[in-house]
LUMZABA-714990 format. One line per field, with one value per residue: residue number from 1; residue in one letter; chain; x, y negated, z of N, C-alpha, C, O, CB in turn. Coordinates in nm, 2 decimals, always signed. Atoms other than C-alpha are relative to their C-alpha. Glycine has a CB too. Layout:
REM LUMZABA-714990
nr <- [NUM; ...]
rest <- [a; ...]
kette <- [A; ...]
n.X <- [X; ...]
n.Y <- [Y; ...]
n.Z <- [Z; ...]
ca.X <- [X; ...]
ca.Y <- [Y; ...]
ca.Z <- [Z; ...]
c.X <- [X; ...]
c.Y <- [Y; ...]
c.Z <- [Z; ...]
o.X <- [X; ...]
o.Y <- [Y; ...]
o.Z <- [Z; ...]
cb.X <- [X; ...]
cb.Y <- [Y; ...]
cb.Z <- [Z; ...]
REM end
This chain:
REM LUMZABA-714990
nr <- [1; 2; 3; 4; 5; 6; 7; 8; 9; 10; 11; 12; 13; 14; 15; 16; 17; 18; 19; 20; 21; 22; 23; 24; 25; 26; 27; 28; 29; 30; 31; 32; 33; 34; 35; 36; 37; 38; 39; 40; 41; 42; 43; 44; 45; 46; 47; 48; 49; 50; 51; 52; 53; 54; 55; 56; 57; 58; 59; 60; 61; 62; 63; 64; 65; 66; 67; 68; 69; 70; 71; 72; 73; 74; 75; 76; 77; 78; 79; 80; 81; 82; 83; 84; 85; 86; 87; 88; 89; 90; 91; 92; 93; 94; 95; 96; 97; 98; 99; 100; 101; 102; 103; 104]
rest <- [m; q; l; a; r; v; i; g; t; v; v; a; t; q; k; d; p; g; l; k; g; y; k; i; l; m; i; q; p; l; a; d; e; l; k; p; s; g; s; p; i; a; a; i; d; a; v; q; a; g; p; g; e; l; v; h; w; v; t; a; r; e; a; a; l; v; m; d; d; s; f; a; p; v; d; a; a; i; t; g; i; v; d; q; v; n; q; e; i; n; v; i; k; d; k; n; g; i; f; e; e; k; g; e]
kette <- [A; A; A; A; A; A; A; A; A; A; A; A; A; A; A; A; A; A; A; A; A; A; A; A; A; A; A; A; A; A; A; A; A; A; A; A; A; A; A; A; A; A; A; A; A; A; A; A; A; A; A; A; A; A; A; A; A; A; A; A; A; A; A; A; A; A; A; A; A; A; A; A; A; A; A; A; A; A; A; A; A; A; A; A; A; A; A; A; A; A; A; A; A; A; A; A; A; A; A; A; A; A; A; A]
n.X <- [-0.14; -0.04; -0.15; +0.00; -0.12; -0.01; +0.00; -0.01; +0.08; +0.10; -0.04; +0.15; -0.01; +0.11; +0.02; +0.08; -0.09; -0.06; -0.12; -0.11; -0.13; +0.00; -0.03; +0.05; -0.06; +0.06; -0.03; +0.07; +0.05; -0.07; +0.09; -0.10; -0.12; -0.02; +0.05; +0.11; +0.16; +0.10; -0.05; -0.06; +0.09; -0.04; +0.00; -0.09; -0.13; +0.00; -0.14; -0.11; -0.03; -0.07; +0.03; -0.04; -0.04; +0.12; +0.05; +0.14; +0.11; +0.14; +0.09; +0.10; -0.01; -0.14; -0.08; +0.00; -0.08; -0.15; +0.01; +0.01; +0.14; +0.07; +0.12; -0.07; +0.07; -0.10; +0.06; -0.12; -0.11; -0.10; -0.02; -0.13; -0.10; -0.01; -0.11; -0.04; +0.14; -0.04; +0.12; -0.02; +0.04; +0.07; +0.07; +0.07; +0.14; +0.06; -0.12; +0.04; +0.00; -0.15; -0.03; +0.05; -0.04; -0.11; +0.02; +0.05]
n.Y <- [+0.00; +0.13; +0.02; +0.03; -0.02; -0.04; +0.10; -0.09; -0.12; -0.03; -0.10; -0.09; -0.16; -0.07; +0.02; -0.08; -0.06; +0.00; +0.07; -0.05; -0.01; +0.13; +0.11; +0.12; +0.13; +0.11; +0.07; +0.12; -0.01; +0.12; +0.06; +0.04; +0.03; -0.08; +0.05; -0.07; +0.03; -0.08; -0.05; -0.12; -0.13; -0.10; -0.08; -0.15; +0.01; -0.11; -0.02; +0.03; +0.16; +0.04; +0.11; +0.11; -0.02; +0.05; -0.10; +0.01; -0.09; -0.01; -0.03; -0.09; -0.12; -0.02; -0.03; -0.14; -0.11; +0.01; -0.10; -0.15; -0.04; +0.12; +0.04; +0.07; +0.10; +0.10; +0.12; +0.10; -0.08; +0.06; -0.10; +0.04; +0.09; +0.08; +0.03; +0.14; +0.06; +0.11; +0.09; +0.13; +0.09; +0.02; -0.14; -0.01; -0.06; +0.00; -0.03; +0.05; +0.13; +0.03; -0.06; +0.09; +0.12; +0.00; +0.01; +0.08]
n.Z <- [-0.07; -0.05; -0.08; -0.13; -0.08; -0.12; -0.12; -0.14; +0.01; -0.06; -0.05; -0.04; -0.01; +0.07; +0.12; +0.06; +0.09; +0.16; +0.00; -0.04; +0.09; +0.04; -0.10; -0.02; -0.04; +0.04; +0.14; +0.03; +0.12; +0.03; +0.10; +0.08; -0.07; -0.10; -0.13; -0.06; +0.04; -0.07; -0.09; +0.01; -0.04; -0.01; +0.12; -0.02; +0.08; +0.08; +0.08; -0.12; -0.03; -0.11; -0.06; +0.11; +0.15; +0.09; +0.04; +0.04; -0.06; +0.05; -0.10; +0.04; +0.02; +0.05; -0.11; -0.07; +0.08; -0.02; -0.11; +0.03; +0.00; +0.04; -0.06; -0.15; -0.04; +0.03; +0.06; +0.07; -0.01; +0.07; +0.09; +0.03; -0.07; +0.08; +0.03; +0.05; +0.07; +0.09; +0.03; +0.08; -0.04; +0.09; +0.09; +0.11; +0.01; +0.14; +0.06; +0.13; +0.03; -0.01; +0.14; +0.09; -0.01; +0.06; +0.15; +0.08]
ca.X <- [+11.22; +11.32; +11.64; +11.71; +11.99; +12.04; +11.99; +11.99; +11.86; +11.59; +11.63; +11.33; +11.33; +11.00; +10.97; +10.75; +10.91; +10.94; +11.16; +11.42; +11.77; +11.68; +11.81; +11.58; +11.69; +11.58; +11.58; +11.52; +11.34; +11.53; +11.36; +11.57; +11.93; +11.92; +11.73; +11.51; +11.15; +10.89; +10.94; +11.19; +11.06; +11.14; +11.27; +11.40; +11.75; +11.77; +12.14; +12.35; +12.35; +12.53; +12.49; +12.50; +12.51; +12.26; +12.02; +11.72; +11.40; +11.05; +10.73; +10.42; +10.39; +10.77; +10.89; +10.80; +10.93; +11.29; +11.22; +11.27; +10.92; +10.73; +10.44; +10.64; +10.47; +10.69; +10.58; +10.94; +11.24; +11.59; +11.69; +12.02; +12.33; +12.36; +12.72; +12.68; +12.40; +12.44; +12.19; +12.17; +12.14; +12.00; +11.73; +11.64; +11.24; +11.20; +11.52; +11.33; +11.30; +11.69; +11.76; +11.52; +11.68; +12.01; +11.89; +11.76]
ca.Y <- [-10.35; -10.64; -10.76; -10.77; -10.79; -10.54; -10.71; -10.39; -10.05; -9.90; -9.62; -9.36; -9.07; -8.94; -8.92; -8.75; -8.43; -8.56; -8.84; -8.61; -8.67; -9.04; -9.36; -9.65; -9.99; -10.33; -10.54; -10.89; -10.94; -11.21; -11.47; -11.66; -11.75; -11.46; -11.70; -11.52; -11.47; -11.37; -11.14; -10.85; -10.50; -10.15; -9.93; -9.57; -9.56; -9.33; -9.44; -9.48; -9.87; -10.04; -10.36; -10.68; -10.52; -10.65; -10.38; -10.32; -10.15; -10.05; -9.99; -9.81; -9.48; -9.52; -9.55; -9.21; -9.05; -9.12; -8.85; -8.49; -8.44; -8.71; -8.69; -8.85; -9.13; -9.40; -9.75; -9.91; -9.74; -9.86; -9.72; -9.89; -10.08; -10.39; -10.45; -10.80; -11.02; -11.27; -11.52; -11.73; -12.06; -12.16; -11.88; -11.87; -11.84; -11.86; -11.72; -11.79; -12.15; -12.17; -11.99; -12.24; -12.55; -12.43; -12.35; -12.68]
ca.Z <- [+11.15; +11.38; +11.56; +11.92; +12.18; +12.44; +12.78; +13.06; +13.12; +13.26; +13.52; +13.57; +13.78; +13.63; +13.27; +13.02; +12.89; +12.52; +12.64; +12.82; +12.71; +12.60; +12.75; +12.82; +12.76; +12.76; +12.45; +12.38; +12.07; +11.84; +11.57; +11.31; +11.38; +11.64; +11.92; +12.15; +12.07; +12.32; +12.62; +12.67; +12.65; +12.70; +12.42; +12.39; +12.26; +11.96; +11.86; +12.19; +12.19; +12.47; +12.68; +12.45; +12.12; +11.84; +11.74; +11.52; +11.63; +11.55; +11.72; +11.71; +11.52; +11.34; +11.69; +11.80; +11.48; +11.59; +11.89; +11.88; +11.97; +11.72; +11.95; +12.26; +12.43; +12.26; +12.18; +12.06; +11.98; +11.88; +11.54; +11.47; +11.59; +11.38; +11.25; +11.08; +10.97; +10.68; +10.61; +10.30; +10.36; +10.00; +9.93; +9.60; +9.57; +9.21; +9.02; +8.67; +8.72; +8.81; +8.46; +8.28; +8.42; +8.28; +7.96; +7.88]
c.X <- [+0.00; +0.13; -0.03; +0.13; -0.05; +0.02; +0.01; -0.07; -0.11; +0.02; -0.14; +0.05; -0.10; -0.02; -0.08; +0.12; +0.07; +0.08; +0.13; +0.16; +0.01; +0.04; -0.13; +0.04; -0.09; +0.05; -0.07; -0.02; +0.07; -0.07; +0.18; +0.10; +0.04; -0.03; -0.11; -0.13; -0.09; +0.07; +0.08; -0.10; +0.12; +0.02; +0.10; +0.11; +0.04; +0.16; +0.11; +0.03; +0.06; -0.05; +0.05; +0.00; -0.14; -0.05; -0.13; -0.12; -0.12; -0.11; -0.10; +0.05; +0.15; +0.07; +0.01; +0.07; +0.14; +0.01; +0.00; -0.13; -0.08; -0.14; +0.04; -0.08; +0.11; -0.07; +0.15; +0.12; +0.14; +0.06; +0.12; +0.07; +0.04; +0.17; +0.03; -0.13; +0.05; -0.14; +0.02; -0.10; -0.13; -0.09; -0.06; -0.15; -0.05; +0.13; -0.03; +0.00; +0.15; +0.04; -0.07; +0.09; +0.16; +0.02; -0.03; +0.11]
c.Y <- [-0.12; +0.01; -0.01; +0.03; +0.10; -0.07; +0.11; +0.14; +0.04; +0.16; +0.08; +0.14; +0.12; -0.04; +0.10; +0.09; -0.03; -0.11; +0.05; -0.01; -0.15; -0.11; -0.10; -0.13; -0.12; -0.10; -0.16; -0.03; -0.16; -0.06; -0.03; -0.05; +0.07; -0.09; +0.11; -0.02; +0.08; +0.06; +0.15; +0.13; +0.12; +0.09; +0.13; -0.02; +0.12; -0.01; -0.02; -0.15; -0.03; -0.15; -0.10; +0.01; -0.02; +0.13; -0.01; +0.11; -0.03; +0.01; +0.06; +0.12; +0.03; +0.00; +0.14; +0.11; +0.02; +0.12; +0.14; +0.04; -0.16; -0.03; -0.06; -0.14; -0.12; -0.12; -0.10; +0.09; -0.09; +0.09; -0.04; -0.08; -0.11; -0.05; -0.16; -0.04; -0.11; -0.06; -0.11; -0.11; -0.10; +0.10; -0.08; +0.06; +0.03; +0.00; -0.05; -0.15; -0.04; +0.02; -0.09; -0.13; -0.01; +0.02; -0.15; -0.10]
c.Z <- [+0.05; +0.07; +0.13; +0.06; +0.10; +0.14; +0.13; -0.06; +0.09; +0.08; +0.06; +0.05; -0.04; -0.14; -0.06; -0.07; -0.13; +0.03; +0.10; -0.10; -0.09; +0.08; -0.03; -0.02; -0.02; -0.09; +0.03; -0.16; -0.06; -0.13; -0.07; +0.08; +0.12; +0.14; +0.06; -0.01; +0.08; +0.13; -0.03; +0.02; +0.01; -0.11; +0.02; -0.12; -0.11; -0.06; +0.10; +0.00; +0.14; +0.03; -0.09; -0.15; -0.05; -0.07; -0.10; +0.03; -0.05; +0.11; -0.08; -0.09; -0.06; +0.12; +0.07; -0.12; +0.02; +0.12; -0.08; -0.03; -0.05; +0.06; +0.16; +0.02; -0.05; -0.06; -0.06; +0.02; -0.09; -0.09; -0.06; +0.07; -0.13; -0.01; -0.01; -0.05; -0.08; -0.07; -0.12; +0.02; -0.12; -0.07; -0.13; -0.03; -0.16; -0.08; -0.17; -0.04; +0.01; -0.16; -0.10; +0.00; -0.07; -0.15; -0.07; -0.04]
o.X <- [-0.05; +0.20; -0.14; +0.21; -0.17; +0.13; +0.05; -0.13; -0.14; +0.05; -0.21; +0.13; -0.08; -0.06; -0.10; +0.22; +0.18; +0.17; +0.20; +0.19; +0.10; +0.01; -0.16; +0.08; -0.19; +0.16; -0.17; +0.08; +0.07; -0.11; +0.29; +0.08; +0.13; +0.04; -0.17; -0.18; -0.10; +0.17; +0.05; -0.20; +0.24; -0.08; +0.20; +0.10; +0.09; +0.22; +0.22; +0.15; +0.05; -0.11; +0.16; +0.01; -0.24; +0.04; -0.20; -0.09; -0.15; -0.08; -0.10; +0.17; +0.19; +0.18; +0.11; +0.12; +0.19; +0.12; -0.04; -0.17; -0.10; -0.22; -0.04; -0.12; +0.18; -0.15; +0.14; +0.15; +0.12; +0.11; +0.15; +0.01; +0.09; +0.20; +0.11; -0.21; +0.13; -0.23; +0.09; -0.22; -0.23; -0.07; -0.12; -0.17; -0.14; +0.17; +0.06; +0.03; +0.18; +0.08; -0.01; +0.14; +0.21; +0.11; -0.02; +0.09]
o.Y <- [-0.20; +0.11; -0.05; +0.11; +0.09; -0.12; +0.06; +0.16; -0.04; +0.25; +0.03; +0.22; +0.24; -0.16; +0.21; +0.04; +0.00; -0.12; -0.04; +0.04; -0.17; -0.09; -0.11; -0.17; -0.11; -0.15; -0.19; -0.03; -0.27; +0.03; +0.01; -0.10; +0.02; -0.08; +0.19; -0.14; +0.20; +0.01; +0.23; +0.13; +0.11; +0.12; +0.15; -0.07; +0.22; +0.08; -0.06; -0.17; +0.06; -0.21; -0.08; -0.09; +0.01; +0.21; -0.10; +0.23; -0.13; +0.01; +0.09; +0.15; +0.15; +0.06; +0.17; +0.22; +0.12; +0.18; +0.17; +0.09; -0.25; -0.11; -0.07; -0.20; -0.16; -0.11; -0.21; +0.15; -0.16; +0.20; +0.03; -0.14; -0.05; -0.13; -0.23; +0.04; -0.19; -0.01; -0.21; -0.11; -0.16; +0.14; -0.18; +0.17; +0.10; -0.11; -0.11; -0.20; -0.14; -0.08; -0.10; -0.17; -0.11; -0.02; -0.16; -0.19]
o.Z <- [-0.02; +0.08; +0.16; +0.01; +0.15; +0.16; +0.23; -0.16; +0.19; +0.02; +0.15; +0.00; -0.04; -0.15; +0.00; -0.13; -0.17; -0.06; +0.14; -0.21; -0.17; +0.20; -0.15; +0.09; -0.08; -0.08; +0.10; -0.24; +0.01; -0.21; -0.05; +0.19; +0.19; +0.24; -0.02; +0.01; +0.05; +0.18; -0.12; +0.09; -0.01; -0.17; +0.08; -0.23; -0.07; -0.12; +0.06; +0.02; +0.23; -0.05; -0.14; -0.23; +0.01; -0.12; -0.08; +0.04; -0.11; +0.23; -0.20; -0.08; -0.05; +0.12; +0.14; -0.09; -0.03; +0.12; -0.19; -0.14; +0.03; +0.02; +0.25; -0.08; +0.05; -0.16; -0.11; +0.13; -0.19; -0.05; -0.16; +0.15; -0.24; +0.08; +0.05; -0.10; -0.03; -0.15; -0.10; +0.03; -0.08; -0.19; -0.14; -0.06; -0.19; -0.10; -0.24; -0.15; -0.05; -0.23; -0.20; -0.10; -0.11; -0.22; -0.19; -0.11]
cb.X <- [+0.14; -0.09; +0.08; -0.11; +0.06; +0.07; -0.16; -0.08; +0.07; -0.11; +0.11; -0.13; +0.03; -0.11; +0.11; -0.11; -0.04; -0.12; -0.05; -0.06; -0.02; -0.12; +0.16; -0.03; +0.13; -0.02; -0.10; +0.08; -0.17; +0.16; -0.14; -0.03; +0.00; +0.17; -0.06; +0.01; -0.04; -0.06; -0.10; +0.11; -0.14; -0.07; +0.05; -0.11; +0.13; -0.13; +0.01; +0.13; -0.14; +0.15; +0.05; +0.13; +0.07; +0.04; -0.01; +0.00; -0.01; +0.00; -0.05; -0.10; -0.11; +0.05; -0.04; -0.19; -0.01; +0.07; -0.14; +0.06; -0.05; -0.01; -0.12; +0.20; -0.06; +0.11; -0.11; +0.02; -0.05; +0.08; -0.11; +0.01; +0.16; -0.10; +0.03; +0.12; -0.12; +0.11; -0.04; +0.00; +0.14; +0.08; -0.14; +0.08; -0.10; -0.11; +0.04; -0.13; -0.10; +0.09; -0.05; -0.15; -0.01; +0.06; -0.12; -0.11]
cb.Y <- [+0.03; -0.05; -0.14; +0.06; -0.13; +0.07; -0.10; -0.07; +0.10; -0.02; -0.03; +0.03; +0.03; +0.00; -0.01; -0.07; +0.08; -0.02; -0.13; +0.13; +0.14; -0.02; -0.07; +0.01; -0.02; -0.06; +0.10; -0.11; +0.03; +0.04; -0.15; -0.07; -0.12; +0.06; -0.16; -0.01; +0.04; +0.13; +0.00; +0.00; +0.04; +0.04; -0.10; +0.17; +0.00; -0.02; -0.12; +0.08; -0.09; +0.01; -0.01; -0.03; +0.16; -0.12; +0.08; -0.01; -0.02; +0.12; -0.11; -0.09; +0.05; -0.11; -0.07; +0.04; -0.04; -0.17; -0.03; +0.08; +0.07; +0.00; +0.14; -0.04; +0.02; +0.06; -0.09; -0.17; +0.18; -0.04; +0.02; -0.05; +0.10; -0.09; +0.08; -0.01; -0.05; +0.06; -0.08; +0.04; -0.06; -0.04; +0.10; +0.07; -0.11; -0.13; +0.18; +0.05; -0.09; +0.10; +0.15; -0.02; -0.03; +0.09; +0.09; -0.06]
cb.Z <- [-0.08; +0.10; -0.04; +0.08; +0.06; -0.01; +0.00; +0.15; +0.01; -0.11; +0.10; -0.16; +0.13; +0.07; -0.06; -0.11; -0.03; -0.16; +0.03; +0.03; -0.12; -0.05; -0.02; +0.08; -0.08; +0.09; -0.16; +0.07; +0.00; -0.02; +0.06; -0.09; +0.03; -0.01; -0.01; +0.12; -0.15; -0.10; +0.10; +0.10; -0.13; +0.08; -0.12; -0.02; +0.11; -0.12; -0.13; -0.02; -0.02; -0.03; +0.12; +0.02; -0.04; -0.13; +0.12; -0.14; +0.15; -0.09; +0.08; -0.08; -0.08; -0.10; +0.08; +0.05; -0.14; +0.05; +0.10; +0.11; +0.17; -0.14; +0.00; -0.02; +0.15; -0.10; +0.14; +0.09; -0.06; +0.08; -0.10; -0.10; +0.06; +0.03; -0.11; -0.12; +0.11; -0.13; +0.14; -0.15; +0.03; -0.07; +0.10; -0.06; +0.06; -0.05; +0.03; -0.02; +0.10; +0.11; -0.02; +0.02; +0.16; +0.06; -0.03; +0.05]
REM end
């Protein structure tokens, strides 16, 4: 699962029958601190996301599993809308080491 920002929509007059009823959105993948990472991609919207929203998305076989037809030709799918992101600045890599220091 990865984070992205919705940056636009895709209009298709012809679609595979397995994609009927689904929007296709352009998303910008994000890296640490929610900065753009790589090129924008088109993704099926399974959660009714809107422009500017922060979303999480998946690729490969997992993307097709969100569809009614799990064999639909899908490479990427938006699977959720993110409400909040919390990032710990001082990540504990080895909690046992911290407890040993306190016990000395």
